[in-house]
DSSP file (Angstrom, degrees, kcal/mol; ACC not computed):
  #  RESIDUE AA STRUCTURE BP1 BP2  ACC     N-H-->O    O-->H-N    N-H-->O    O-->H-N    TCO  KAPPA ALPHA  PHI   PSI    X-CA   Y-CA   Z-CA
    1    1 A M              0   0    0      0, 0.0     2,-0.4     0, 0.0     0, 0.0   0.000 360.0 360.0 360.0 132.4   -4.5   -5.1   17.8
    2    2 A T        -     0   0    0      1,-0.0     2,-0.3     2,-0.0     0, 0.0  -0.731 360.0-129.3 -90.3 126.7   -1.8   -6.6   15.6
    3    3 A K        -     0   0    0     -2,-0.4    -1,-0.0     1,-0.1     0, 0.0  -0.570  10.9-149.9 -75.1 138.2   -2.7   -7.2   11.9
    4    4 A R        -     0   0    0     -2,-0.3     2,-0.2     1,-0.3    -1,-0.1   0.668  32.2-131.4 -88.5 -14.6   -1.7  -10.8   10.9
    5    5 A G        -     0   0    0      2,-0.0    -1,-0.3    65,-0.0    62,-0.0  -0.530  44.9 -33.7  94.7-172.6   -1.0  -10.1    7.2
    6    6 A L        -     0   0    0     -2,-0.2     2,-0.0     1,-0.1    64,-0.0  -0.565  59.5-109.2 -87.0 147.6   -2.3  -12.1    4.2
    7    7 A P    >>  -     0   0    0      0, 0.0     4,-1.7     0, 0.0     3,-0.5  -0.388  36.9-109.9 -64.6 158.5   -3.0  -15.8    4.1
    8    8 A H  H 3> S+     0   0    0      1,-0.2     4,-2.5     2,-0.2     5,-0.2   0.909 119.4  58.9 -61.6 -40.7   -0.4  -17.6    1.9
    9    9 A S  H 3> S+     0   0    0      1,-0.2     4,-2.2     2,-0.2    -1,-0.2   0.888 106.2  48.2 -50.1 -41.0   -3.1  -18.2   -0.7
   10   10 A E  H <> S+     0   0    0     -3,-0.5     4,-2.5     2,-0.2    -1,-0.2   0.832 108.0  53.9 -74.3 -33.8   -3.6  -14.5   -1.0
   11   11 A H  H  X S+     0   0    0     -4,-1.7     4,-2.9     2,-0.2    -2,-0.2   0.941 109.4  49.7 -64.4 -45.6    0.1  -13.8   -1.4
   12   12 A L  H  X S+     0   0    0     -4,-2.5     4,-2.2     2,-0.2    -2,-0.2   0.923 112.1  46.7 -56.7 -47.6    0.1  -16.3   -4.2
   13   13 A R  H  X S+     0   0    0     -4,-2.2     4,-2.2     1,-0.2    -2,-0.2   0.933 113.5  48.7 -59.1 -50.3   -2.8  -14.6   -5.9
   14   14 A L  H  X S+     0   0    0     -4,-2.5     4,-2.9     1,-0.2     5,-0.3   0.871 108.8  53.6 -60.3 -42.8   -1.2  -11.2   -5.4
   15   15 A G  H  X S+     0   0    0     -4,-2.9     4,-2.0     1,-0.2    -1,-0.2   0.906 108.0  49.5 -61.4 -40.1    2.1  -12.4   -6.8
   16   16 A Q  H  X S+     0   0    0     -4,-2.2    72,-2.4     2,-0.2     4,-1.9   0.922 113.5  46.8 -65.1 -41.0    0.5  -13.7  -10.0
   17   17 A I  H  X S+     0   0    0     -4,-2.2     4,-2.2     1,-0.2    -2,-0.2   0.922 113.4  46.3 -68.6 -42.1   -1.3  -10.4  -10.5
   18   18 A L  H  X S+     0   0    0     -4,-2.9     4,-1.9     1,-0.2    -1,-0.2   0.824 112.6  50.2 -69.4 -31.1    1.6   -8.2   -9.9
   19   19 A S  H  X S+     0   0    0     -4,-2.0     4,-2.0    -5,-0.3    -1,-0.2   0.871 111.1  50.0 -71.2 -36.8    3.9  -10.2  -12.1
   20   20 A G  H  X S+     0   0    0     -4,-1.9     4,-1.6     2,-0.2    70,-0.2   0.908 111.6  47.2 -65.4 -43.8    1.4  -10.1  -14.9
   21   21 A V  H  X S+     0   0    0     -4,-2.2     4,-2.6     1,-0.2     5,-0.2   0.881 111.6  51.4 -63.2 -39.0    1.0   -6.4  -14.6
   22   22 A R  H  X S+     0   0    0     -4,-1.9     4,-2.2     1,-0.2    -2,-0.2   0.909 108.2  51.1 -66.9 -38.2    4.8   -5.9  -14.5
   23   23 A A  H  X S+     0   0    0     -4,-2.0     4,-1.9     2,-0.2    -1,-0.2   0.879 112.1  48.0 -67.6 -36.0    5.2   -8.0  -17.7
   24   24 A Q  H  X S+     0   0    0     -4,-1.6     4,-2.5     2,-0.2    -2,-0.2   0.900 110.1  51.4 -71.7 -40.1    2.5   -5.9  -19.5
   25   25 A L  H  X S+     0   0    0     -4,-2.6     4,-2.3     1,-0.2    -2,-0.2   0.904 110.3  49.0 -62.4 -39.4    4.1   -2.6  -18.3
   26   26 A H  H  X S+     0   0    0     -4,-2.2     4,-2.2     2,-0.2    -1,-0.2   0.911 110.2  51.7 -66.9 -40.4    7.5   -3.8  -19.7
   27   27 A H  H  X S+     0   0    0     -4,-1.9     4,-2.0     2,-0.2    -2,-0.2   0.920 112.4  45.8 -59.7 -43.8    5.8   -4.8  -23.0
   28   28 A E  H  X S+     0   0    0     -4,-2.5     4,-2.3     1,-0.2    -2,-0.2   0.875 108.3  56.7 -67.0 -35.5    4.3   -1.3  -23.3
   29   29 A W  H  X S+     0   0    0     -4,-2.3     4,-2.0     2,-0.2    -2,-0.2   0.890 107.1  48.9 -62.5 -42.1    7.5    0.3  -22.3
   30   30 A V  H  X S+     0   0    0     -4,-2.2     4,-1.4     2,-0.2    -1,-0.2   0.913 109.1  52.9 -61.2 -43.4    9.2   -1.4  -25.3
   31   31 A A  H  X S+     0   0    0     -4,-2.0     4,-1.1     1,-0.2    -2,-0.2   0.889 109.4  48.4 -63.2 -36.2    6.5   -0.3  -27.6
   32   32 A L  H  X S+     0   0    0     -4,-2.3     4,-2.2     1,-0.2     3,-0.5   0.895 107.7  54.3 -68.2 -37.7    7.0    3.3  -26.5
   33   33 A L  H  < S+     0   0    0     -4,-2.0    -1,-0.2     1,-0.2    -2,-0.2   0.774 109.0  50.7 -66.3 -24.7   10.7    3.1  -27.0
   34   34 A S  H  < S+     0   0    0     -4,-1.4    -1,-0.2    -5,-0.2    -2,-0.2   0.751 117.4  38.3 -78.4 -27.3   10.0    1.9  -30.5
   35   35 A A  H  < S+     0   0    0     -4,-1.1    -2,-0.2    -3,-0.5    -3,-0.1   0.675 118.0  37.6-102.3 -22.2    7.6    4.7  -31.2
   36   36 A Y  S  < S-     0   0    0     -4,-2.2     7,-0.1    -5,-0.1    -1,-0.0  -0.845  88.4 -88.2-130.8 163.3    9.2    7.7  -29.5
   37   37 A P        -     0   0    0      0, 0.0    -2,-0.1     0, 0.0    -1,-0.1  -0.254  29.6-130.5 -65.4 159.1   12.7    9.2  -28.9
   38   38 A R  S    S+     0   0    0      8,-0.1     2,-0.3    -4,-0.1    -5,-0.0   0.540  88.5  47.5 -88.7  -8.2   14.6    8.0  -25.8
   39   39 A T  S    S+     0   0    0      3,-0.0     3,-0.2     0, 0.0     5,-0.1  -0.899  90.7  30.1-131.9 158.0   15.4   11.6  -24.7
   40   40 A G  S >  S-     0   0    0     -2,-0.3     3,-1.5     1,-0.2     4,-0.3  -0.237 104.7 -43.2  89.9-172.8   13.4   14.8  -24.4
   41   41 A E  G >  S+     0   0    0      1,-0.3     3,-1.7     2,-0.2    -1,-0.2   0.880 132.6  57.7 -62.0 -39.7    9.8   15.6  -23.5
   42   42 A R  G 3  S+     0   0    0      1,-0.3    -1,-0.3    -3,-0.2     4,-0.3   0.644  99.1  61.1 -72.0 -10.5    8.4   12.8  -25.8
   43   43 A A  G <> S+     0   0    0     -3,-1.5     4,-1.9     1,-0.2     3,-0.3   0.512  79.9  91.8 -87.3  -7.0   10.5   10.2  -23.9
   44   44 A L  H <> S+     0   0    0     -3,-1.7     4,-2.9    -4,-0.3     5,-0.2   0.896  78.3  54.9 -61.1 -45.4    8.6   11.0  -20.6
   45   45 A P  H  > S+     0   0    0      0, 0.0     4,-2.0     0, 0.0    -1,-0.2   0.903 109.6  46.9 -60.0 -38.1    5.9    8.5  -20.9
   46   46 A A  H  > S+     0   0    0     -3,-0.3     4,-2.2    -4,-0.3    -2,-0.2   0.894 110.8  53.3 -62.8 -40.4    8.4    5.6  -21.3
   47   47 A K  H  X S+     0   0    0     -4,-1.9     4,-2.2     1,-0.2    -1,-0.2   0.897 108.9  49.9 -64.6 -38.7   10.4    6.9  -18.4
   48   48 A H  H  X S+     0   0    0     -4,-2.9     4,-2.0     2,-0.2    -1,-0.2   0.904 108.8  51.1 -64.2 -39.2    7.3    6.9  -16.3
   49   49 A L  H  X S+     0   0    0     -4,-2.0     4,-2.3    -5,-0.2    -2,-0.2   0.871 108.7  51.2 -59.3 -39.9    6.5    3.4  -17.2
   50   50 A E  H  X S+     0   0    0     -4,-2.2     4,-2.2     1,-0.2    -2,-0.2   0.899 110.5  49.5 -62.1 -44.4    9.9    2.3  -16.3
   51   51 A A  H  X S+     0   0    0     -4,-2.2     4,-2.2     2,-0.2    -2,-0.2   0.856 108.4  53.9 -60.9 -38.1    9.6    4.0  -12.9
   52   52 A A  H  X S+     0   0    0     -4,-2.0     4,-2.6     2,-0.2    -2,-0.2   0.926 110.4  45.0 -71.9 -41.3    6.2    2.3  -12.4
   53   53 A W  H  X S+     0   0    0     -4,-2.3     4,-2.3     2,-0.2    -1,-0.2   0.874 110.7  54.6 -71.8 -29.4    7.6   -1.2  -13.0
   54   54 A E  H  X S+     0   0    0     -4,-2.2     4,-1.9     2,-0.2    -1,-0.2   0.906 110.2  46.7 -65.0 -39.6   10.6   -0.5  -10.9
   55   55 A A  H  X S+     0   0    0     -4,-2.2     4,-2.3     2,-0.2    -2,-0.2   0.886 110.7  52.5 -62.7 -41.4    8.2    0.5   -8.0
   56   56 A L  H  X S+     0   0    0     -4,-2.6     4,-2.3     2,-0.2    -2,-0.2   0.908 109.2  48.5 -60.6 -42.1    6.2   -2.6   -8.7
   57   57 A D  H  X S+     0   0    0     -4,-2.3     4,-2.4     2,-0.2    -2,-0.2   0.901 110.2  52.0 -63.4 -41.7    9.4   -4.7   -8.4
   58   58 A A  H  X S+     0   0    0     -4,-1.9     4,-2.3     2,-0.2    -2,-0.2   0.919 111.2  47.5 -65.1 -42.2   10.3   -3.0   -5.1
   59   59 A A  H  X S+     0   0    0     -4,-2.3     4,-2.6     1,-0.2    -2,-0.2   0.902 110.8  51.7 -66.3 -37.2    6.8   -3.7   -3.7
   60   60 A R  H  X S+     0   0    0     -4,-2.3     4,-2.2     2,-0.2    -2,-0.2   0.907 109.1  50.7 -67.5 -38.3    7.1   -7.4   -4.8
   61   61 A K  H  X S+     0   0    0     -4,-2.4     4,-2.0     2,-0.2    -2,-0.2   0.935 111.2  47.4 -63.5 -42.5   10.5   -7.7   -3.1
   62   62 A E  H  X S+     0   0    0     -4,-2.3     4,-2.0     1,-0.2    -2,-0.2   0.916 112.7  49.7 -65.5 -40.5    9.0   -6.3    0.2
   63   63 A L  H  X S+     0   0    0     -4,-2.6     4,-2.8     2,-0.2    -1,-0.2   0.867 106.5  56.4 -63.6 -36.6    6.0   -8.7   -0.1
   64   64 A E  H  X S+     0   0    0     -4,-2.2     4,-1.8     2,-0.2    -1,-0.2   0.893 106.7  49.0 -62.5 -39.8    8.4  -11.5   -0.7
   65   65 A H  H  X S+     0   0    0     -4,-2.0     4,-1.9     1,-0.2    -2,-0.2   0.951 111.9  48.8 -62.9 -44.6   10.1  -10.7    2.6
   66   66 A L  H  X S+     0   0    0     -4,-2.0     4,-3.1     1,-0.2     5,-0.3   0.917 107.7  54.0 -63.7 -43.7    6.7  -10.6    4.4
   67   67 A V  H  X S+     0   0    0     -4,-2.8     4,-2.8     1,-0.2     8,-0.3   0.899 109.5  50.0 -59.4 -37.5    5.5  -14.0    2.9
   68   68 A Y  H  < S+     0   0    0     -4,-1.8    -1,-0.2     1,-0.2    -2,-0.2   0.875 114.1  43.8 -66.1 -36.7    8.7  -15.5    4.3
   69   69 A Q  H  < S+     0   0    0     -4,-1.9    -2,-0.2     2,-0.2    -1,-0.2   0.882 120.5  39.7 -72.9 -39.4    8.1  -14.0    7.7
   70   70 A E  H  < S+     0   0    0     -4,-3.1    -2,-0.2     1,-0.2    -3,-0.2   0.804 133.0  20.2 -80.2 -32.9    4.4  -14.9    7.8
   71   71 A H    >X  +     0   0    0     -4,-2.8     4,-2.5    -5,-0.3     3,-1.4  -0.476  66.9 158.5-136.5  63.2    4.5  -18.3    6.2
   72   72 A P  T 34 S+     0   0    0      0, 0.0    -1,-0.1     0, 0.0    -3,-0.1   0.784  73.1  60.2 -59.9 -30.3    8.1  -19.7    6.5
   73   73 A E  T 34 S+     0   0    0      1,-0.2    -5,-0.1    -3,-0.1    -2,-0.0   0.748 122.3  17.3 -75.7 -18.8    6.9  -23.3    6.1
   74   74 A V  T <4 S+     0   0    0     -3,-1.4    -1,-0.2    -7,-0.2    -6,-0.1   0.591  91.2 117.0-127.5 -16.5    5.4  -22.9    2.7
   75   75 A A     <  +     0   0    0     -4,-2.5     2,-0.3    -8,-0.3     3,-0.0  -0.187  37.7 179.7 -59.9 144.1    6.8  -19.6    1.2
   76   76 A E    >   -     0   0    0      1,-0.1     3,-2.5   -12,-0.0     4,-0.4  -0.970  43.8-108.6-142.4 156.1    8.9  -19.9   -2.0
   77   77 A V  G >> S+     0   0    0     -2,-0.3     4,-1.2     1,-0.3     3,-1.1   0.875 116.2  64.5 -48.5 -42.3   10.7  -17.5   -4.3
   78   78 A Y  G 34 S+     0   0    0      1,-0.2    -1,-0.3     2,-0.2     5,-0.0   0.552  76.7  84.7 -63.9  -8.1    8.0  -18.2   -6.8
   79   79 A D  G <4 S+     0   0    0     -3,-2.5    -1,-0.2     1,-0.2    -2,-0.2   0.920 113.2  12.8 -64.1 -40.1    5.3  -16.7   -4.7
   80   80 A Y  T <4 S+     0   0    0     -3,-1.1    -1,-0.2    -4,-0.4    -2,-0.2   0.492 135.3  45.5-110.9  -6.2    6.1  -13.2   -6.1
   81   81 A F  S  < S+     0   0    0     -4,-1.2    -1,-0.2   -21,-0.0    -2,-0.2  -0.495  81.5 171.8-131.1  64.0    8.3  -14.0   -8.9
   82   82 A P        -     0   0    0      0, 0.0    -3,-0.1     0, 0.0     5,-0.1  -0.248  40.0 -90.2 -80.2 165.1    6.5  -16.8  -10.7
   83   83 A Y    >   -     0   0    0      1,-0.1     3,-2.3     3,-0.1     4,-0.5  -0.269  47.0-101.2 -62.6 155.4    7.3  -18.5  -14.0
   84   84 A E  G >  S+     0   0    0      1,-0.3     3,-1.6     2,-0.2    -1,-0.1   0.861 121.0  58.7 -50.6 -40.9    5.6  -16.9  -17.0
   85   85 A E  G 3  S+     0   0    0      1,-0.3    -1,-0.3     0, 0.0    -2,-0.0   0.614 106.0  50.8 -72.2  -9.3    2.8  -19.6  -17.2
   86   86 A H  G <  S+     0   0    0     -3,-2.3    -1,-0.3     2,-0.1     2,-0.2   0.424  86.9 105.0-108.1   3.1    1.8  -18.7  -13.7
   87   87 A R  S <  S-     0   0    0     -3,-1.6   -70,-0.2    -4,-0.5   -71,-0.1  -0.549  79.1-103.8 -80.2 148.5    1.4  -15.0  -14.1
   88   88 A A        -     0   0    0    -72,-2.4     2,-0.5    -2,-0.2    -1,-0.1  -0.336  36.8-120.3 -65.4 153.7   -1.9  -13.3  -14.4
   89   89 A E        -     0   0    0     -2,-0.0     2,-0.4   -65,-0.0   -68,-0.1  -0.845  15.6-135.1-101.2 130.9   -3.0  -12.3  -17.9
   90   90 A V        -     0   0    0     -2,-0.5    15,-1.1   -70,-0.2     2,-0.4  -0.687  25.1-162.7 -80.3 132.8   -3.7   -8.6  -18.6
   91   91 A R  E     -A  104   0A   0     -2,-0.4    -2,-0.0    13,-0.2     0, 0.0  -0.960   9.8-177.4-122.3 138.4   -6.9   -8.3  -20.7
   92   92 A V  E     -A  103   0A   0     11,-1.6    11,-1.4    -2,-0.4     2,-0.1  -0.927  34.2 -96.2-129.6 159.0   -8.0   -5.3  -22.7
   93   93 A P  E     -A  102   0A   0      0, 0.0     0, 0.0     0, 0.0     0, 0.0  -0.431  25.0-128.4 -72.2 146.9  -11.0   -4.7  -24.7
   94   94 A M  S    S+     0   0    0      7,-0.5    12,-0.0     1,-0.3     0, 0.0   0.911 108.3  22.2 -60.3 -42.1  -10.8   -5.3  -28.5
   95   95 A K  S >> S-     0   0    0     -3,-0.0     3,-2.2     0, 0.0     4,-1.5  -0.940  98.3-126.7-124.8 102.0  -12.3   -1.6  -29.0
   96   96 A P  T 34 S+     0   0    0      0, 0.0    -2,-0.0     0, 0.0    -4,-0.0  -0.256  91.6  11.8 -54.0 133.1  -11.6    0.4  -25.9
   97   97 A G  T 34 S+     0   0    0      2,-0.1     0, 0.0     1,-0.1     0, 0.0   0.180 129.8  51.6  90.6 -19.0  -14.7    2.0  -24.6
   98   98 A S  T <4 S+     0   0    0     -3,-2.2     2,-0.1     3,-0.1    -1,-0.1   0.415  73.6 113.2-132.3   0.0  -17.1    0.0  -26.7
   99   99 A S     <  -     0   0    0     -4,-1.5    -2,-0.1     1,-0.1     0, 0.0  -0.455  62.4-135.1 -80.0 155.1  -16.3   -3.7  -26.4
  100  100 A R  S    S-     0   0    0      1,-0.2    -1,-0.1    -2,-0.1     0, 0.0   0.710  80.3 -15.0 -78.8 -21.7  -18.8   -6.0  -24.7
  101  101 A G  S    S-     0   0    0     -9,-0.0    -7,-0.5     0, 0.0    -1,-0.2  -0.988  82.2 -69.2-172.7 172.1  -16.0   -7.7  -22.6
  102  102 A P  E     -A   93   0A   0      0, 0.0    -2,-0.0     0, 0.0   -11,-0.0  -0.254  39.7-170.4 -73.7 156.0  -12.3   -8.3  -22.1
  103  103 A V  E     -A   92   0A   0    -11,-1.4   -11,-1.6     0, 0.0     3,-0.1  -0.964  37.8 -82.4-140.3 154.1  -10.2  -10.3  -24.5
  104  104 A P  E >   -A   91   0A   0      0, 0.0     3,-1.5     0, 0.0   -13,-0.2  -0.275  60.1 -91.8 -54.4 143.8   -6.6  -11.6  -24.2
  105  105 A F  T 3  S+     0   0    0    -15,-1.1   -11,-0.0     1,-0.3   -14,-0.0  -0.323 109.1  18.6 -55.6 131.1   -4.0   -9.0  -25.1
  106  106 A G  T 3         0   0    0     -3,-0.1    -1,-0.3     1,-0.1   -15,-0.0   0.436 360.0 360.0  93.9  -2.1   -3.0   -9.1  -28.7
  107  107 A E    <         0   0    0     -3,-1.5    -2,-0.1    -4,-0.0    -1,-0.1   0.491 360.0 360.0 -93.4 360.0   -6.0  -11.1  -30.1
């Protein structure tokens, strides 16, 4: 049995989520670069975050190829690389481990 892949609506949802996660990883990477040296053992967390967002970008590019193959009549570049206002928002608790619910990052 051949798997059909994702419906276009699911590609759109996944593209929004992955682009939001990527933006947040980049934000955290910049914060680490500001707080720690760029070389040596203390630079490793930032290097790992950079590798994570590069892997995420590679996955998004491959998924973009798939959405064009699976849904050529409706696929767009913006499916996996949406404008900022269409990205999913990463939410974190106000007090990690004790908050009653998620809040927008930075509030």
